[in-house]
KEDOSE-915802 format. One record per residue: residue number from 1; x, y, z of N, C-alpha, C, O in turn. Coordinates in Angstrom, 2 decimals. Atoms other than C-alpha are relative to their C-alpha. Layout:
REM residues N
    i     n.xx     n.yy     n.zz    ca.xx    ca.yy    ca.zz     c.xx     c.yy     c.zz     o.xx     o.yy     o.zz
  NUM        X        Y        Z        X        Y        Z        X        Y        Z        X        Y        Z
...
This chain:
REM residues 239
    i     n.xx     n.yy     n.zz    ca.xx    ca.yy    ca.zz     c.xx     c.yy     c.zz     o.xx     o.yy     o.zz
    1     0.83    -1.21     0.00     0.00     0.00     0.00     0.86     1.25     0.00     0.51     2.25    -0.63
    2    -0.88    -1.16    -0.06     2.87     2.35     0.77     0.49     0.42    -1.38     0.62     1.61    -1.67
    3    -0.45    -0.30     1.35     4.08     2.07    -2.83    -1.07     0.73    -0.78    -0.76     1.65    -1.54
    4     1.10    -0.66     0.69     0.65     3.08    -4.13    -0.13     1.44     0.48    -0.29     2.35    -0.34
    5     0.10    -1.35    -0.56     0.48     6.08    -1.79     1.15     0.87    -0.49     0.95     2.03    -0.83
    6    -1.17    -0.74     0.49     3.99     7.13    -2.80    -0.15     0.37    -1.47     0.20     1.47    -1.88
    7     0.21    -0.28     1.42     3.09     6.84    -6.49    -0.98     1.15    -0.18    -0.74     2.06    -0.98
    8     1.00    -1.07     0.12     0.01     9.02    -6.05     0.62     1.35     0.38     0.35     2.36    -0.26
    9    -0.63    -1.24    -0.44     2.07    11.61    -4.18     0.98     0.56    -1.04     1.24     1.76    -1.05
   10    -0.94    -0.44     1.03     4.53    11.75    -7.12    -0.68     0.67    -1.19    -0.02     1.35    -1.98
   11     0.69    -0.48     1.18     1.85    12.72    -9.64    -0.10     1.53    -0.02     0.06     2.19     1.01
   12     0.27    -1.44     0.12     1.21    16.22   -10.98    -1.25     0.34     0.80    -2.09    -0.52     1.07
   13     1.07    -0.42    -0.91    -1.22    18.24    -8.89    -1.39    -0.41    -0.48    -2.17    -0.95     0.29
   14     1.33     0.30     0.52    -4.24    17.78   -11.16    -0.32    -1.48     0.11    -1.39    -1.86     0.56
   15     0.21     1.44    -0.03    -3.82    14.02   -11.46    -0.05    -0.53     1.44    -0.86    -1.39     1.77
   16    -0.03     0.43    -1.40    -2.97    13.60    -7.77    -1.31     0.33     0.69    -1.86    -0.51     1.41
   17     1.25    -0.40    -0.64    -6.04    15.54    -6.66    -1.17    -0.85    -0.49    -2.04    -1.24     0.28
   18     1.09     0.81     0.55    -8.31    13.61    -9.01     0.01    -1.40     0.61    -1.03    -1.91     1.04
   19    -0.09     1.37    -0.50    -7.03    10.22    -7.87    -0.30    -0.06     1.50    -0.94    -1.01     1.96
   20     0.31    -0.03    -1.43    -7.18    11.16    -4.19    -1.51     0.13     0.24    -2.05    -0.48     1.16
   21     1.45    -0.13    -0.12   -10.81    12.21    -4.67    -0.70    -1.29    -0.41    -1.64    -1.74     0.26
   22     0.59     1.25     0.50   -11.64     9.07    -6.67     0.10    -1.12     1.03    -0.82    -1.90     1.21
   23    -0.27     1.06    -0.97   -10.13     6.83    -3.98    -0.27     0.44     1.44     0.17    -0.21     2.39
   24     0.18    -0.59    -1.33   -11.31     8.97    -1.04    -0.55    -1.00     1.01    -0.13    -1.00     2.17
   25     0.63     0.96    -0.92   -13.43     6.17     0.47     0.47    -1.43    -0.24    -0.13    -2.38     0.27
   26    -0.49     1.35     0.32   -11.42     3.24    -0.86     0.49    -0.70     1.27     1.22    -0.11     2.06
   27    -0.45     0.73    -1.19   -10.89     0.56     1.79     1.47    -0.39    -0.10     2.06    -0.41    -1.18
   28    -1.42     0.35    -0.05    -7.43    -0.47     2.88     0.30    -1.23    -0.84     1.34    -1.30    -1.49
   29    -0.25     1.23     0.75    -7.80    -3.91     1.29     0.11     0.27    -1.50     0.84    -0.43    -2.20
   30    -0.09    -0.33     1.42    -8.32    -2.30    -2.13     1.36     0.61    -0.32     2.00     0.22    -1.30
   31    -1.31    -0.62     0.22    -5.21    -0.13    -1.85     1.11    -1.05     0.06     2.09    -0.96    -0.68
   32    -0.99     1.07    -0.09    -3.26    -3.23    -0.82    -0.07    -0.94    -1.20     0.92    -1.58    -1.55
   33     0.17     0.89     1.15    -4.68    -5.13    -3.82     0.58     0.59    -1.29     0.91    -0.15    -2.21
   34    -0.53    -0.63     1.21    -3.45    -2.57    -6.38     1.44    -0.45    -0.26     2.26    -0.56     0.65
   35    -1.37     0.25     0.45    -0.36    -3.52    -8.35     0.43     1.16    -0.90    -0.35     1.64    -1.72
   36    -0.55    -1.02     0.90     1.85    -0.90    -9.99     0.68    -0.72    -1.15     1.62    -1.49    -0.94
   37    -0.57     0.68     1.16     2.64    -2.05   -13.52     0.47     1.03    -1.01    -0.13     2.09    -1.17
   38    -0.54    -0.82     1.08     4.73    -0.53   -16.29    -0.14    -0.77    -1.30     0.22    -1.94    -1.39
   39     0.17     0.63     1.31     3.89    -1.26   -19.91     0.69     0.87    -1.03     0.42     2.07    -1.12
   40    -0.77    -0.72     1.00     6.22    -0.26   -22.71    -0.88     0.50    -1.15    -1.96    -0.02    -1.40
   41     0.67    -0.57     1.16     5.16     1.82   -25.69    -0.29    -1.07    -1.05     0.54    -1.93    -1.33
   42     0.35     0.87     1.12     3.31    -0.05   -28.45    -0.59    -1.34     0.36    -0.69    -2.22    -0.49
   43     0.57     1.28    -0.45     1.73    -2.84   -26.38    -1.51     0.11     0.17    -2.01     1.03     0.82
   44     1.44     0.09    -0.21    -1.95    -3.77   -26.59    -0.25    -0.76     1.30    -0.01    -1.96     1.36
   45     0.21     0.64    -1.31    -2.87    -4.48   -22.97    -1.46    -0.37     0.22    -1.77    -1.13     1.15
   46     1.41     0.42     0.00    -6.63    -4.75   -23.58    -0.41    -0.23    -1.45    -0.13     0.58    -2.33
   47     0.43     0.35     1.35    -8.15    -6.45   -26.62    -1.53    -0.04    -0.05    -2.18    -0.59     0.83
   48     1.44     0.05     0.20   -11.66    -5.96   -27.93    -0.49    -1.44    -0.03     0.12    -2.30    -0.66
   49     0.66     1.31    -0.08   -13.92    -8.95   -27.19     0.69    -0.98     0.95     0.21    -2.10     1.12
   50    -0.61     0.84    -1.03   -11.51   -10.38   -24.60    -0.83     0.10     1.28    -1.48     1.12     1.53
   51     0.75     0.03    -1.25   -13.06   -11.35   -21.26     0.53     1.06     0.97     1.74     1.21     1.15
   52    -0.39    -1.04    -0.96   -13.05    -8.53   -18.71     0.39    -0.66     1.32    -0.45    -1.20     2.04
   53    -0.48     0.57    -1.26   -10.90    -9.71   -15.83     0.85     0.97     0.81     1.19     0.68     1.96
   54    -0.93    -0.93    -0.64    -8.77    -6.67   -14.97    -0.43     1.44    -0.25    -0.94     1.77    -1.32
   55     0.23    -1.44     0.14    -9.21    -2.95   -14.37     1.35     0.70     0.14     2.13     0.40     1.05
   56    -1.25    -0.76     0.01    -6.35    -0.56   -15.16    -0.30     1.47     0.25    -1.24     2.02    -0.33
   57     0.10    -1.44    -0.21    -5.96     2.99   -13.86     1.28     0.63    -0.54     2.36     0.41     0.01
   58    -1.15    -0.66     0.61    -3.65     5.05   -16.07     0.44     1.19     0.86    -0.34     2.11     1.10
   59    -0.53    -1.09    -0.82    -1.43     7.30   -13.95     1.16     0.73    -0.68     1.55     1.81    -0.24
   60    -1.11    -0.65     0.71     1.38     8.09   -16.39     0.05    -0.52    -1.43    -0.02    -1.73    -1.65
   61    -0.11     0.40     1.39     1.67     8.09   -20.19    -1.27     0.26    -0.79    -2.21     0.89    -0.29
   62     1.13    -0.20     0.91    -0.75     8.07   -23.12    -0.42    -1.34    -0.57     0.42    -2.16    -0.95
   63     0.58     1.24     0.55    -3.05     5.28   -24.30    -0.93     0.38    -1.15    -1.64     1.38    -1.07
   64     0.91    -0.26     1.10    -4.89     5.11   -27.61    -0.98    -1.16    -0.17    -0.64    -2.32     0.10
   65     1.02     0.99     0.32    -8.09     3.29   -28.54    -0.03    -0.17    -1.50    -0.15     0.81    -2.23
   66    -0.12     0.28     1.43    -7.89     1.60   -31.93    -1.12    -0.92    -0.46    -1.43    -1.91     0.20
   67     1.05     0.82     0.60   -10.65     0.20   -34.14     0.52    -0.57    -1.32     1.08     0.16    -2.14
   68    -0.48     0.66     1.21    -9.84    -2.33   -36.88    -1.15    -0.52    -0.86    -0.91    -1.27    -1.81
   69     1.14     0.69     0.60   -13.35    -3.18   -38.04    -0.36     0.45    -1.40    -1.09    -0.25    -2.11
   70     0.35    -0.50     1.33   -13.56    -1.07   -41.21     1.11    -0.37    -0.98     2.15     0.28    -1.01
   71    -0.96     0.46     1.00   -11.72    -2.94   -43.97     1.39    -0.23     0.60     2.41    -0.06    -0.07
   72    -1.24     0.30    -0.71    -9.05    -3.86   -41.37     0.97     1.19     0.03     2.18     1.01     0.18
   73    -0.81    -1.22    -0.09    -7.82    -0.25   -41.40     0.01     0.47     1.45    -1.04     0.59     2.08
   74    -0.10    -0.49    -1.38    -6.53     0.98   -38.04    -0.49     1.44     0.08    -0.05     2.29    -0.69
   75     0.48    -1.35    -0.23    -8.40     4.03   -36.80     0.15     0.30     1.49    -0.57    -0.26     2.31
   76    -0.23    -0.39    -1.39    -7.09     5.59   -33.58    -1.02     1.07     0.36    -0.78     2.26     0.13
   77     1.11    -0.93    -0.16   -10.34     7.18   -32.50     0.00     0.76     1.33    -0.80     1.67     1.51
   78    -0.04    -0.72    -1.27    -9.42     8.30   -28.98     1.37    -0.16     0.64     2.05    -1.17     0.45
   79    -1.22     0.06    -0.80    -6.44     9.11   -26.77    -0.37     0.30     1.44    -1.23     1.13     1.72
   80     0.29    -0.15    -1.41    -6.43     8.88   -23.01     1.25     0.44     0.75     2.35    -0.05     0.51
   81    -1.08    -0.55    -0.81    -4.32    10.80   -20.52    -0.36    -0.21     1.47    -1.53    -0.38     1.80
   82     0.29     0.23    -1.42    -3.99    10.36   -16.75    -0.96     1.06     0.54    -0.86     2.22     0.15
   83     0.24     1.34    -0.52    -6.12     9.72   -14.82    -1.17    -0.60    -0.77    -2.19     0.07    -0.95
   84     1.07     0.66     0.75    -8.23     7.23   -16.80    -0.12    -1.44     0.49     0.89    -2.11     0.74
   85     0.25     1.35    -0.50    -9.84     3.97   -15.68    -0.54    -0.86    -1.14    -1.55    -0.53    -1.75
   86     0.39     0.90     1.08   -10.10     1.11   -18.19    -0.57    -1.29     0.59     0.04    -1.93     1.45
   87     0.69     1.19    -0.50   -12.53    -1.75   -17.58    -1.18     0.36     0.88    -2.06    -0.47     1.10
   88     1.10    -0.43    -0.87   -14.83     0.27   -15.33    -1.30     0.13    -0.79    -2.37    -0.24    -0.29
   89     1.21    -0.18     0.80   -17.26     1.11   -18.14    -0.67    -1.34    -0.26    -1.89    -1.47    -0.12
   90     0.57     1.31     0.27   -17.70    -2.54   -19.04    -0.69    -0.57     1.24    -1.76    -1.15     1.15
   91     0.62     0.50    -1.24   -18.37    -3.43   -15.39    -1.32     0.70     0.27    -2.32     0.05     0.55
   92     1.20    -0.75    -0.33   -20.91    -0.65   -14.86    -1.13    -0.24    -0.99    -2.31    -0.12    -0.63
   93     1.02     0.25     1.02   -22.73    -1.47   -18.11    -0.35    -1.48    -0.12    -1.20    -1.86    -0.93
   94     0.34     1.41    -0.02   -22.78    -5.18   -17.40     0.56    -0.82    -1.13     0.03    -1.89    -1.44
   95    -0.62     0.74     1.10   -20.54    -6.26   -20.27     1.03    -0.99     0.53     1.76    -0.70     1.48
   96    -0.96     1.02    -0.37   -18.50    -9.42   -19.98     1.29     0.10    -0.81     2.30    -0.50    -0.44
   97    -1.16    -0.12     0.88   -16.08    -8.44   -22.77     0.40     1.46    -0.16    -0.45     2.35    -0.14
   98    -0.48    -1.36     0.27   -13.90    -5.37   -23.37    -0.56     0.47    -1.34    -0.72    -0.32    -2.27
   99     0.66    -0.54     1.19   -15.41    -3.09   -25.99     0.94     0.75    -0.94     0.50     1.29    -1.95
  100    -0.95    -0.64     0.90   -12.23    -1.67   -27.52     1.38    -0.58     0.23     1.64    -1.21     1.25
  101    -1.40     0.37    -0.14    -8.56    -2.39   -28.11     0.77     1.22     0.47     0.65     2.30    -0.11
  102    -0.76    -1.09    -0.57    -6.23    -0.24   -26.02     1.49    -0.30    -0.10     1.95    -1.38     0.25
  103    -1.43     0.15     0.27    -2.56     0.31   -26.90     0.75     1.14     0.67     0.32     2.29     0.60
  104    -0.83    -1.06    -0.59     0.13     2.20   -25.01     0.69     0.78    -1.11     1.43     0.21    -1.91
  105    -0.64    -0.84     1.02     1.22     5.12   -27.18     1.36     0.50     0.48     2.22     0.86    -0.32
  106    -1.30    -0.31    -0.63     4.06     5.94   -24.78     0.23    -1.07     1.08    -0.65    -1.88     1.35
  107    -0.19     0.82    -1.20     5.65     4.06   -21.90    -1.00     0.48     1.04    -1.17     1.68     1.24
  108     1.08    -0.36    -0.92     2.91     3.96   -19.27     0.15    -0.70     1.34     0.77    -1.76     1.45
  109     0.14     0.64    -1.31     2.34     3.25   -15.60    -1.48    -0.06     0.36    -2.24     0.86     0.09
  110     1.40     0.23    -0.39    -0.91     1.84   -14.24    -0.06    -0.52     1.43     0.89    -1.11     1.95
  111     0.42     0.78    -1.16    -2.55     0.77   -11.05    -0.91    -1.09    -0.55    -1.86    -0.79    -1.27
  112     0.77     1.13     0.54    -3.95    -2.69   -11.79    -0.64    -0.78     1.14    -0.02    -1.01     2.18
  113     0.72     0.78    -1.00    -6.57    -4.65    -9.88    -0.97    -0.92    -0.73    -1.38    -0.63    -1.86
  114     0.94     0.92     0.64    -8.83    -7.60   -10.64    -1.38     0.63    -0.09    -1.74     1.47     0.73
  115     1.36    -0.52     0.15   -12.34    -6.87   -11.88    -0.84    -0.35     1.22    -1.66     0.46     1.66
  116     0.79     0.42    -1.15   -13.80    -8.82    -8.95     0.24     0.91     1.20    -0.70     1.28     1.90
  117    -0.31    -0.90    -1.11   -11.99    -6.66    -6.40    -0.54     1.40    -0.27    -1.06     2.07     0.63
  118     0.53    -1.31     0.38   -12.92    -3.50    -8.31    -1.51     0.03     0.19    -2.05     1.00     0.71
  119     1.46     0.08    -0.13   -16.57    -4.62    -8.41    -0.43     0.02     1.46    -1.40     0.69     1.81
  120     0.31     0.04    -1.43   -16.59    -5.36    -4.67     0.06     1.40     0.59    -0.79     1.78     1.41
  121    -0.12    -1.37    -0.47   -15.40    -1.80    -4.03    -1.14     0.87    -0.52    -1.78     1.58     0.26
  122     1.01    -0.85     0.61   -17.79    -0.13    -6.46    -1.39    -0.22     0.62    -2.15     0.73     0.79
  123     1.32     0.34    -0.53   -20.81    -1.92    -4.99    -0.22     0.51     1.42    -1.32     0.42     1.95
  124     0.13    -0.51    -1.37   -20.10    -0.35    -1.58     0.40     1.47     0.12     0.43     2.01     1.23
  125    -0.52    -1.38    -0.05   -18.86     3.16    -2.53    -0.73     0.85    -1.04    -0.30     0.92    -2.19
  126     0.80    -0.80     0.93   -21.46     5.45    -4.10     0.78     1.19    -0.52     0.58     1.61    -1.66
  127    -0.82    -1.13     0.45   -18.96     8.33    -4.26     0.86    -0.41    -1.20     0.92     0.32    -2.19
  128    -0.84     0.47     1.10   -16.61     6.30    -6.48    -0.85    -0.29    -1.24    -0.42    -0.01    -2.36
  129     0.88     0.29     1.14   -19.53     5.16    -8.66    -0.38     1.29    -0.71    -0.32     1.36    -1.94
  130     0.40    -1.26     0.60   -20.70     8.73    -9.22     1.16     0.65    -0.74     0.97     1.20    -1.83
  131    -1.17    -0.54     0.68   -17.16     9.87   -10.08     0.27    -0.75    -1.30     0.61    -0.15    -2.31
  132    -0.24     0.80     1.20   -16.80     7.00   -12.54    -1.06     0.27    -1.07    -0.72     0.37    -2.25
  133     1.07    -0.29     0.95   -20.18     7.67   -14.17     0.21     1.38    -0.63     0.00     1.55    -1.83
  134    -0.28    -1.34     0.53   -19.27    11.35   -14.53     1.11    -0.05    -1.04     0.99     0.55    -2.11
  135    -1.12     0.11     0.93   -15.94    10.48   -16.19    -0.43    -0.69    -1.29    -0.03    -0.28    -2.38
  136     0.49     0.71     1.19   -17.67     8.03   -18.55    -0.87     0.90    -0.85    -0.76     0.90    -2.08
  137     0.91    -0.89     0.74   -20.30    10.60   -19.51     0.76     1.07    -0.75     0.43     1.39    -1.89
  138    -0.83    -1.01     0.66   -17.68    13.25   -20.28     0.70    -0.60    -1.21     0.73     0.02    -2.28
  139    -0.69     0.67     1.11   -15.74    10.79   -22.44    -0.96    -0.26    -1.17    -0.62     0.04    -2.32
  140     0.94     0.32     1.07   -18.81     9.66   -24.41    -0.48     1.27    -0.71    -0.65     1.27    -1.93
  141     0.42    -1.26     0.61   -19.92    13.27   -24.97     1.11     0.54    -0.91     0.83     1.01    -2.01
  142    -1.12    -0.48     0.80   -16.44    14.22   -26.22     0.12    -0.81    -1.29     0.40    -0.25    -2.35
  143    -0.12     0.84     1.19   -16.39    11.26   -28.62    -1.08     0.33    -1.02    -0.79     0.40    -2.21
  144     1.09    -0.35     0.91   -19.78    12.13   -30.09     0.29     1.32    -0.70     0.09     1.45    -1.90
  145    -0.32    -1.31     0.58   -18.70    15.74   -30.61     1.14    -0.11    -1.01     1.07     0.47    -2.10
  146    -1.15     0.14     0.89   -15.38    14.74   -32.16    -0.42    -0.62    -1.33    -0.08    -0.11    -2.40
  147     0.40     0.69     1.24   -16.94    12.32   -34.66    -0.92     0.88    -0.84    -0.84     0.86    -2.07
  148     0.89    -0.90     0.74   -19.61    14.87   -35.59     0.79     1.09    -0.70     0.51     1.44    -1.84
  149    -0.82    -1.04     0.60   -16.99    17.55   -36.19     0.79    -0.53    -1.19     0.91     0.14    -2.21
  150    -0.79     0.58     1.08   -14.86    15.22   -38.32    -0.81    -0.20    -1.27    -0.24    -0.23    -2.36
  151     0.84     0.15     1.19   -17.83    14.74   -40.66     0.05     1.25    -0.88    -0.13     1.17    -2.09
  152     0.07    -1.27     0.73   -17.60    18.41   -41.65     1.37     0.63    -0.24     1.46     1.67    -0.90
  153    -1.34    -0.55     0.19   -13.84    18.99   -41.57     0.78    -0.86    -0.97     0.67    -2.08    -0.96
  154    -0.80     0.71     0.99   -11.47    18.07   -44.36     1.46     0.45     0.10     1.77     1.51     0.65
  155    -1.40    -0.37     0.16    -7.74    18.07   -44.96     0.64     0.54     1.26     0.53    -0.05     2.34
  156    -0.76    -0.60    -1.09    -5.66    20.34   -42.76    -0.87     0.34     1.21    -0.37     0.35     2.34
  157     0.86    -0.36    -1.11    -8.68    21.32   -40.66    -0.12    -1.14     1.02    -0.22    -0.90     2.22
  158     0.04     1.14    -0.93    -8.82    17.81   -39.18     1.27    -0.05     0.85     1.22    -0.39     2.03
  159    -1.26     0.00    -0.73    -5.17    18.10   -38.21     0.03     1.14     1.02     0.52     0.97     2.13
  160     0.10    -1.10    -0.95    -5.77    21.51   -36.63    -0.84    -0.42     1.21    -0.47    -0.16     2.35
  161     0.87     0.44    -1.10    -8.61    20.00   -34.58     0.71    -1.01     0.89     0.62    -0.93     2.11
  162    -0.73     0.99    -0.78    -6.47    17.04   -33.51     1.06     0.65     0.88     1.16     0.32     2.07
  163    -1.05    -0.66    -0.77    -3.57    19.27   -32.42    -0.61     0.84     1.14    -0.07     0.89     2.24
  164     0.66    -0.79    -1.03    -5.96    21.55   -30.53    -0.44    -0.89     1.16    -0.26    -0.54     2.32
  165     0.47     0.91    -1.05    -7.46    18.60   -28.65     1.16    -0.57     0.81     1.07    -0.69     2.03
  166    -1.15     0.55    -0.72    -4.07    17.12   -27.80     0.60     1.06     0.93     0.96     0.75     2.06
  167    -0.51    -1.08    -0.86    -2.87    20.50   -26.49    -0.87     0.13     1.25    -0.35     0.22     2.36
  168     0.90    -0.17    -1.13    -5.95    20.82   -24.29     0.15    -1.11     1.03    -0.05    -0.88     2.22
  169    -0.10     1.16    -0.90    -5.36    17.37   -22.81     1.38    -0.15     0.63     1.49    -0.62     1.76
  170    -1.33     0.42    -0.45    -1.59    17.19   -22.45     1.04     1.10     0.15     2.19     0.81     0.46
  171    -0.99    -1.08    -0.13     0.07    20.62   -22.39     0.51     0.11     1.43    -0.27     0.00     2.38
  172    -0.61    -0.22    -1.30     2.50    21.16   -19.52     0.74     1.33    -0.05     1.55     1.58    -0.94
  173    -0.63    -1.32    -0.04     3.58    24.67   -18.54    -0.21     0.75    -1.33     0.70     1.42    -1.83
  174     0.44    -0.70     1.20     1.72    25.98   -21.62     0.73    -0.44    -1.28     0.72     0.27    -2.28
  175    -0.67     0.55     1.18     3.75    23.82   -24.03    -0.42    -1.45    -0.16    -0.48    -2.21     0.81
  176     0.39     1.38     0.31     2.64    20.61   -25.74     1.01    -0.59    -0.98     1.35     0.03    -1.99
  177    -0.91     0.73     0.89     5.03    18.10   -27.30    -0.70    -1.25    -0.52    -1.10    -2.12     0.25
  178     0.74     1.09     0.64     3.46    15.68   -29.76     1.00    -0.92    -0.68     1.67    -0.54    -1.64
  179    -0.97     0.96     0.53     5.54    12.59   -30.46    -0.74    -1.10    -0.76    -0.63    -2.29    -0.44
  180     0.76     0.94     0.82     3.29    10.95   -33.05     0.66    -0.11    -1.37     1.11     0.88    -1.93
  181    -0.53     0.20     1.35     4.53     9.43   -36.28    -1.03     0.46    -1.02    -2.19     0.72    -0.69
  182     0.94    -0.35     1.06     3.01    10.34   -39.62    -1.11    -1.05    -0.11    -2.26    -0.72    -0.41
  183     1.00     1.07     0.02     1.25     6.96   -39.50    -1.02     0.19     1.11    -2.21    -0.02     0.91
  184     0.91    -0.27    -1.12    -0.20     7.81   -36.10    -0.97     1.13    -0.35    -2.17     1.02    -0.09
  185     0.85    -1.13     0.37    -1.50    11.14   -37.42    -1.00    -0.41    -1.07    -2.14     0.05    -1.07
  186     0.90     0.50     1.04    -2.96     9.37   -40.43    -1.12    -0.83     0.62    -2.29    -0.67     0.26
  187     0.99     0.85    -0.64    -4.72     6.81   -38.23    -1.00     0.81     0.82    -2.15     0.40     0.98
  188     0.86    -0.81    -0.86    -6.14     9.57   -36.04    -0.91     0.94    -0.77    -1.92     1.39    -0.22
  189     0.77    -0.98     0.76    -7.49    11.80   -38.80    -0.71    -0.57    -1.22    -1.62     0.06    -1.77
  190     0.56     0.56     1.22    -8.35     9.48   -41.67     0.62     0.57    -1.26     0.13     0.31    -2.36
  191    -0.69    -0.57     1.15    -5.97    11.42   -43.93     1.15    -0.90    -0.42     1.73    -1.59     0.42
  192    -1.12     0.81     0.46    -3.37     9.70   -46.08     1.31     0.64     0.45     1.35     1.83     0.75
  193    -1.29    -0.48    -0.49     0.29    10.03   -45.10     0.53     1.14    -0.89     1.14     2.08    -0.38
  194    -0.44    -1.07     0.91     1.02    12.16   -48.19    -0.64     1.33     0.40     0.02     2.37     0.42
  195     0.70    -1.22    -0.41    -1.61    14.67   -47.08     0.51     0.48     1.36     0.67     1.68     1.57
  196    -0.55    -0.36    -1.31    -0.29    14.58   -43.51     1.33     0.73    -0.16     1.54     1.77     0.46
  197    -1.31    -0.63     0.21     3.24    15.39   -44.70    -0.14     1.41    -0.53     0.55     2.33    -0.08
  198     0.21    -1.32     0.60     2.00    18.30   -46.80    -0.56     0.98     1.03    -0.13     2.13     1.11
  199     0.63    -0.88    -0.98    -0.17    19.70   -44.01     0.96     0.40     1.12     1.01     1.56     1.52
  200    -0.94    -0.29    -1.08     2.50    19.42   -41.30     1.06     0.99    -0.48     1.41     1.93     0.24
  201    -0.99    -0.91     0.55     5.06    21.12   -43.53    -0.56     1.41    -0.13     0.12     2.38     0.21
  202     0.63    -1.31     0.16     2.65    23.96   -44.32    -0.26     0.66     1.35    -0.06     1.86     1.50
  203     0.28    -0.55    -1.33     1.66    24.38   -40.66     1.29     0.52     0.66     1.27     1.54     1.34
  204    -1.28    -0.46    -0.54     5.33    24.65   -39.68     0.46     1.28    -0.70     0.92     2.21    -0.04
  205    -0.40    -1.18     0.76     6.06    27.15   -42.45    -0.80     1.23     0.42    -0.29     2.34     0.45
  206     0.88    -1.12    -0.38     3.10    29.27   -41.32     0.08     0.33     1.49    -0.61     1.24     1.95
  207    -0.23    -0.32    -1.40     4.23    29.18   -37.68    -1.03    -0.53     0.98    -1.05    -0.14     2.14
  208     0.99     0.57    -0.91     1.33    27.17   -36.26     0.62    -1.03     0.93     0.14    -1.25     2.05
  209    -0.71     0.98    -0.81     3.72    24.53   -34.96     1.50     0.22    -0.15     1.95     0.90    -1.07
  210    -1.46     0.02     0.10     7.44    24.15   -34.29     0.46    -1.44     0.05    -0.33    -2.35     0.29
  211    -0.54     1.35     0.00     9.73    21.15   -34.48     1.24    -0.09     0.87     2.08     0.82     0.87
  212    -1.22     0.37    -0.70    12.31    19.60   -32.19     0.34    -1.42    -0.45    -0.12    -2.39     0.14
  213    -0.22     1.31     0.60    13.67    16.77   -34.28    -1.29    -0.52    -0.59    -1.89     0.13    -1.44
  214     1.25     0.57     0.49    10.70    14.51   -34.91    -1.21     0.39     0.86    -2.34    -0.02     0.59
  215     1.07    -0.40    -0.91     8.67    16.09   -32.11    -0.64     1.30    -0.46     0.05     2.27    -0.78
  216     0.76    -1.21     0.30     5.95    18.62   -32.92    -0.23     0.76     1.30    -0.70     0.18     2.27
  217     0.12    -0.82    -1.20     5.92    21.47   -30.40    -1.01     1.12    -0.25    -0.97     1.81    -1.27
  218     1.02    -1.06     0.09     2.99    23.81   -29.79     0.03     0.79     1.31    -0.22     0.23     2.38
  219     0.03    -0.81    -1.21     3.29    26.71   -27.35    -1.37     0.68     0.11    -2.24     0.48    -0.74
  220     1.32    -0.59    -0.27     0.42    28.77   -25.92    -0.46     0.91    -1.14    -1.63     0.87    -1.52
  221     0.38    -0.90     1.08     0.48    31.40   -28.68    -0.40    -0.79    -1.25    -1.37    -0.45    -1.92
  222     0.33     0.82     1.16     0.50    28.74   -31.39    -1.34    -0.71     0.20    -2.13    -0.83    -0.73
  223     1.29     0.63    -0.31    -2.37    26.94   -29.66    -1.15     0.97    -0.25    -2.18     0.59    -0.81
  224     1.07    -1.00     0.20    -4.42    30.16   -29.68    -0.24     0.22    -1.49    -1.38     0.42    -1.91
  225     0.17    -0.16     1.45    -3.77    30.52   -33.42    -0.71    -1.20    -0.60    -1.59    -1.05    -1.46
  226     0.67     1.22     0.49    -4.77    26.91   -34.06    -1.46     0.01     0.40    -2.34    -0.33    -0.40
  227     1.37    -0.06    -0.49    -7.86    27.38   -31.94    -0.84     0.99    -0.82    -2.02     0.75    -1.08
  228     0.70    -0.99     0.81    -8.78    30.47   -33.98    -0.38    -0.58    -1.36    -1.46    -0.30    -1.88
  229     0.29     0.63     1.29    -8.54    28.45   -37.21    -1.20    -0.94     0.14    -2.10    -0.93    -0.70
  230     1.11     0.93    -0.22   -10.85    25.78   -35.79    -1.30     0.77     0.25    -2.36     0.35    -0.19
  231     1.18    -0.79    -0.31   -13.23    28.48   -34.50    -0.68     0.55    -1.25    -1.89     0.79    -1.25
  232     0.58    -0.47     1.26   -13.73    29.70   -38.06    -0.88    -1.07    -0.64    -1.75    -0.76    -1.45
  233     0.74     1.10     0.61   -15.10    26.26   -38.95    -1.18    -0.45     0.84    -2.21    -0.86     0.31
  234     1.04     0.49    -0.91   -17.16    25.39   -35.87    -0.20     1.01     1.12     0.68     1.82     1.40
  235     0.33    -0.96    -1.04   -18.86    27.30   -33.08     0.66    -0.33     1.32     1.12     0.57     2.03
  236    -0.50     0.40    -1.31   -17.64    25.27   -30.11     1.33    -0.72    -0.17     1.40    -1.73    -0.88
  237    -1.33     0.59     0.21   -13.94    24.46   -29.85     0.52    -0.71     1.24     1.53    -1.42     1.15
  238    -0.45     0.71    -1.20   -13.61    23.20   -26.28    -0.65    -1.38     0.00    -1.71    -1.57     0.60
  239     0.58     1.34     0.13   -14.20    19.51   -27.11     0.87    -0.99     0.72     0.55    -2.18     0.73
């Protein structure tokens, strides 16, 4: 349990406060049951249609949700940042199988616990249930908005929207570093790699983004410019 408490104390303020609130009424046996696990970049740790036996709480790193059902083309339709709980939605909705494939986009750290132990806790802690339902509702609303927006955006506008969303989720000290390959950007936007290359080059030339080697860097001023571009296309940009 001490290792779990120490890990939580190491987190950034926002993540630490969220997790402390989420686990506010957690019993000692649950904290003792958590395992701290590290999963390297590029590993699928949850597979769609696999039996739900484990719940993961993301505390460090980035995870992507990937769909392969359309002509076996990978579509990275969502990214998750700390703190995020995987497996809770399936439990609360009564599903026996995971509903998506989840892959570590960076090296990640998780708190891991069995579904049975997680369920035992949830069934006795209304505060944790309400926090989990709130987080699920926010996620589902964001996904609906994103997919609706993508229907009306083409070319570079999809990339502007993606960069804006990533900045909002992961910027630290008003700077966001995006370490996605051209293939990753293609999978996330539905644009071909040739179009991605052209758009990224143009965005850099126009000063919307900067580069540090292969890393795309967006500072606060650049984010505001990107946000303004998206605002010209849609009314609501905080998605």
